[in-house]
N, C-alpha and C positions, 0 to 999 in steps of 0.2 A: 573709716567706713567699712562695715562688714558686709560682704557679699553672701547672701543666703542661698542655700540649696533648695531645690524645689520641694523636697519632702519635708523640711522645716515649715515652709510657708503653707503647704497642704495641711499639716498637722495642726497648725494655728488656726486654719479656717474651719476644721472639722471638729465639732464639739465632742464626737464620739471617739475620736482617736486617743490611744492610750498615751501619746506623746503631746497631747494638746496643751496642757498646762506648761509643760517644759519649753514647748516652742513659743508659746506666748511670753514667757519669761525671757528667753533669749532675744527675741525681737525687741521687747520692751527695753531691755538693757542696752542693746545696741543703739536703739533710737534716743536714749537718754544720754548716751555717751558719745561715740564717734559716729553714729549713723548707721542706718541699715539699708541695703540695697539689694535689688534683684535685676537681673539682665533679661534681654529679650527671649532667650531660650527658657529660662526659668518661668517667665510670665506665660509663655506658650505651653510649657508642660504643665503648669498649674491650672491652666484653663481647660485641659482635656476633659475631666469629669466633673467640672464645676457645674452647678445648676444653671448659671447664666455666664458662659465664658466671656462675653463681652464686658462683663462688670468686674472681672478679675483685676485689671489694672487699678481701677479706683479702689477696689477692696484693699489692695496691697498698699496703695497710697494712703488709705484711711488707717491702716496699721502704723503709718509713719515710715514706710519703705520707699526709698528714692528708686525710681526706675532708670537704669542706666544702660547705654550702649557701650560694650567693651570692644577695644580693638582686637585684632586678630593676635597681636603680640601678647595678649592675656592668655592665649591657649596653653603655651608651654608651662608657664608657672602654675597655671590651674591644673595641668595634667600631673605635674610634680606633686601638689598638694593632694590631688585626688588619689594618687598612688600610695601616698603616705596614709591616708584615710582608710583605704581598703585594707591595707597591712594592719592597722589598728583595729578595724572591725573584726578581722579573723582573730586577733589576739584577745580583744577586750569587750566585744560586743558594740552595738550601735551607739548607745547614749555615751559610753565611756570614750569612744573613738572621737567624738565631736570635739575639735580642738581648734585654737586660733592659730592660723598659719602666717604670721607676719612676714616670713621670709619669702612668702608667695604674693607679696602685695604688687599691685598693678597700678601704675600711674596713668591717669587719663588727663594729660595737661589741658585739652581743649575744654574740659569741664571742670578743671580745677580740683580733681579728685584723686585720692589714692585709695584704692580698694584692697582691703585685706580679706583674705579667704578664711572662712569658718566652714569646716567640712566635718 
């Protein structure tokens, strides 16, 4: 399962985003393979400028995104992956920096999930 960053989900939602098509393709690819996910923080961030913030969870689920609660133990691997992403953005730019971070996978046994990070 791929855990998506807020900006990817917002870009998929906003038709006028220059990243709209790319974001939709990334989500569709994840949904059709190992799954797409967003956590509580991502949902809250994606709700900030939404026309109807209360509808954001249903919108994401409509995209095929699974809404998950991540344990605190996910923070350190996510921070490592985010650090790598920031370094790549500096060197390559945003689009080229988005890579799969399987080494930052987080297991959530209570949900039967392993969430891979894409940043």
